[in-house]
C-alpha positions as CSV (number, residue, x, y, z in Angstrom):
1,T,5.2,-7.8,4.4
2,I,7.0,-5.7,1.8
3,P,9.3,-8.5,0.6
4,V,6.4,-10.9,0.3
5,L,4.3,-8.3,-1.5
6,L,7.1,-7.6,-4.0
7,A,7.6,-11.3,-4.6
8,L,3.9,-11.9,-5.3
9,V,3.7,-8.9,-7.6
10,W,6.7,-10.2,-9.5
11,L,5.2,-13.7,-9.7
12,I,1.8,-12.5,-10.9
13,Q,3.0,-9.8,-13.3
14,R,6.2,-11.1,-14.7
15,T,6.1,-14.9,-15.0
16,R,4.4,-17.3,-17.3
17,Q,2.7,-18.9,-14.3
18,G,1.4,-15.5,-13.2
19,K,0.0,-14.8,-16.6
20,A,-1.7,-18.2,-16.5
21,M,-3.1,-17.4,-13.1
22,R,-4.5,-14.1,-14.4
23,A,-6.0,-15.6,-17.5
24,T,-7.6,-18.5,-15.5
25,A,-9.1,-16.0,-13.1
26,Q,-10.6,-14.1,-16.0
27,D,-12.0,-17.0,-18.0
28,M,-11.2,-20.6,-17.3
29,D,-12.7,-21.9,-20.6
30,A,-10.8,-19.5,-22.8
31,S,-7.6,-20.2,-20.9
32,A,-8.0,-23.9,-21.5
33,M,-8.6,-23.3,-25.2
34,M,-5.4,-21.2,-25.3
35,G,-3.4,-24.2,-24.0
36,I,-3.2,-23.3,-20.3
37,N,-3.4,-26.2,-17.9
38,V,-6.2,-24.8,-15.7
39,N,-6.1,-27.5,-13.1
40,R,-2.3,-27.1,-12.6
41,T,-2.7,-23.4,-12.4
42,I,-5.5,-23.6,-9.8
43,S,-3.4,-26.1,-7.8
44,F,-0.4,-23.8,-7.9
45,T,-2.5,-20.9,-6.7
46,F,-3.8,-22.9,-3.8
47,V,-0.3,-24.1,-2.9
48,I,0.9,-20.5,-2.7
49,A,-2.2,-19.5,-0.6
50,G,-1.6,-22.4,1.7
51,A,2.0,-21.6,2.2
52,L,1.3,-18.0,2.9
53,A,-1.5,-18.9,5.4
54,G,0.8,-21.4,7.1
55,A,3.6,-18.9,7.4
56,A,1.1,-16.3,8.8
57,G,-0.2,-18.8,11.3
58,L,3.3,-19.6,12.5
59,V,4.2,-16.0,12.9
60,Y,0.9,-15.4,14.7
61,S,1.4,-18.3,17.1
62,L,4.9,-17.1,17.9
63,Y,3.6,-13.7,18.7
64,F,0.5,-14.8,20.6
65,T,1.7,-17.8,22.5
66,S,-1.8,-19.2,23.3
67,V,-3.8,-20.4,20.3
68,R,-7.3,-21.9,19.9
69,Y,-8.9,-23.9,17.2
70,D,-11.4,-21.2,16.2
71,Q,-9.0,-18.1,16.1
72,G,-8.6,-18.4,12.3
73,F,-12.3,-17.6,11.6
74,Q,-12.1,-14.1,13.1
75,L,-8.7,-13.5,11.5
76,G,-10.0,-14.7,8.1
77,L,-12.9,-12.2,8.3
78,I,-10.6,-9.4,9.2
79,A,-8.3,-10.4,6.3
80,F,-11.3,-10.5,3.9
81,T,-12.3,-7.0,5.2
82,A,-8.7,-5.8,4.5
83,A,-8.8,-7.2,0.9
84,V,-12.2,-5.6,0.2
85,L,-11.1,-2.3,1.7
86,G,-8.0,-2.2,-0.4
87,G,-9.6,-3.7,-3.5
88,I,-10.1,-7.3,-4.4
89,G,-7.4,-8.6,-6.7
90,N,-5.1,-5.8,-5.9
91,L,-2.1,-6.9,-3.8
92,P,-0.9,-3.4,-2.7
93,G,-4.5,-2.6,-1.9
94,A,-4.8,-5.6,0.4
95,V,-1.6,-4.5,2.2
96,L,-3.0,-0.9,2.5
97,G,-6.4,-2.3,3.8
98,A,-4.6,-4.5,6.4
99,T,-2.4,-1.6,7.5
100,L,-5.5,0.7,7.9
101,I,-7.4,-1.9,9.8
102,G,-4.4,-2.6,12.0
103,L,-4.0,1.1,12.8
104,L,-7.7,1.4,13.5
105,Q,-7.6,-1.7,15.9
106,G,-4.5,-0.3,17.6
107,W,-6.2,3.1,18.1
108,N,-9.4,1.6,19.3
109,E,-7.8,-0.8,21.8
110,G,-4.9,1.5,22.9
111,L,-6.5,4.8,23.6
112,S,-9.0,4.2,26.3
113,W,-10.0,7.8,26.9
114,H,-10.9,8.7,23.3
115,A,-11.8,5.4,21.8
116,P,-15.0,3.3,22.1
117,G,-13.0,0.4,23.6
118,S,-11.8,-3.0,22.6
119,D,-15.3,-4.5,22.8
120,W,-16.3,-2.4,19.8
121,T,-13.3,-3.2,17.6
122,E,-14.9,-5.9,15.5
123,S,-18.1,-3.8,15.1
124,I,-16.1,-0.9,13.8
125,V,-14.1,-3.0,11.4
126,F,-17.2,-4.7,9.9
127,S,-19.0,-1.4,9.7
128,I,-16.2,-0.2,7.5
129,L,-16.7,-3.3,5.4
130,I,-20.3,-2.5,4.9
131,L,-19.6,1.1,4.1
132,I,-17.0,0.1,1.5
133,L,-19.3,-2.4,-0.1
134,V,-22.1,0.2,-0.3
135,F,-20.2,3.3,-1.4
136,R,-17.0,2.0,-3.1
137,P,-17.3,-1.7,-3.9
138,E,-14.1,-1.7,-5.9
139,G,-12.1,-0.8,-2.8
140,L,-9.7,2.1,-2.1
141,L,-7.1,1.1,-4.8
142,G,-9.5,-0.8,-7.1
143,G,-10.4,0.6,-10.4
144,R,-11.5,-0.4,-13.8
145,Q,-11.0,-4.0,-14.8
146,S,-8.3,-4.6,-17.4
147,D,-7.2,-7.4,-19.6
148,L,-3.9,-9.3,-19.3
149,N,-2.0,-6.4,-20.8
150,G,-3.4,-3.8,-18.5
151,T,-5.7,-2.1,-21.0
152,P,-9.4,-1.4,-19.9
153,V,-11.8,-4.0,-21.3
154,A,-15.0,-3.3,-23.0
155,H,-18.4,-4.0,-21.5
156,V,-21.6,-4.4,-23.6
157,D,-24.2,-2.1,-22.2
158,D,-27.4,-3.6,-23.4
159,T,-29.6,-1.0,-21.9
160,G,-29.3,1.4,-24.8
161,P,-31.4,1.5,-28.0
162,R,-30.5,-1.1,-30.6
163,R,-29.5,0.3,-33.9
164,P,-27.4,-1.0,-36.7
165,A,-23.7,-1.1,-36.1
166,S,-21.6,1.5,-37.8
167,P,-17.8,1.6,-37.5
168,T,-17.9,5.4,-37.1
169,D,-21.0,6.4,-35.1
170,G,-20.2,4.6,-31.8
171,G,-23.8,3.7,-31.2
172,G,-23.5,0.0,-31.6
173,N,-20.9,-2.7,-32.3
174,R,-20.5,-5.1,-35.1
175,F,-22.6,-7.7,-33.4
176,G,-25.6,-5.3,-32.9
177,L,-25.5,-5.7,-29.1
178,G,-25.8,-2.0,-28.0
179,R,-23.4,0.6,-26.9
180,I,-19.9,-0.3,-25.7
181,R,-18.5,1.4,-22.6
182,T,-15.2,0.8,-20.8
183,R,-16.4,-0.2,-17.4
184,G,-17.3,-3.7,-16.3
185,H,-15.8,-6.7,-18.1
186,C,-15.9,-8.7,-21.3
187,H,-13.6,-11.7,-21.4
188,F,-10.5,-11.2,-23.5
189,G,-12.0,-8.1,-25.2
190,A,-14.3,-10.1,-27.4
191,F,-16.6,-7.1,-28.1
192,R,-13.9,-4.5,-28.3
193,R,-13.6,-2.4,-31.5
């Protein structure tokens, strides 16, 4: 897991294709206008995802020698829960979420005298998913959204009073769209001061 995680972090953070992947994920139209081949970038992302899924399926089938056609659905739900638990779009967070869910499953299925039992494992895992979505939707390691350089991006809060923009008062922006705060997202910082 650790070598694959390090390779993916390197690919996404340090290469041109990784920068294209991050830009395309943020805004496909703006990426296309900047000269990124969006279709090739999406295809490359799906090739990587398919290769990783195939490798995981091979390792899983070597460990559990009997496989069925519908086993992937349950594993996909648990993998989605791990990604949400750690933080969507955060590779170390996904690994942390998968580790925590694996430990929880091992505890629940291994300790018969203090655990609810293996029949309750999926219920417990998906209850955690619901609790995370309700109380911390960004996940355990998720945080503010950032642009391609890692700086927090601006979000136009249109709930405040509209008043003329002034470069010094902070009450509006030059487009007269309300207050600016640093949570949420605004593609490529279009409304940043």
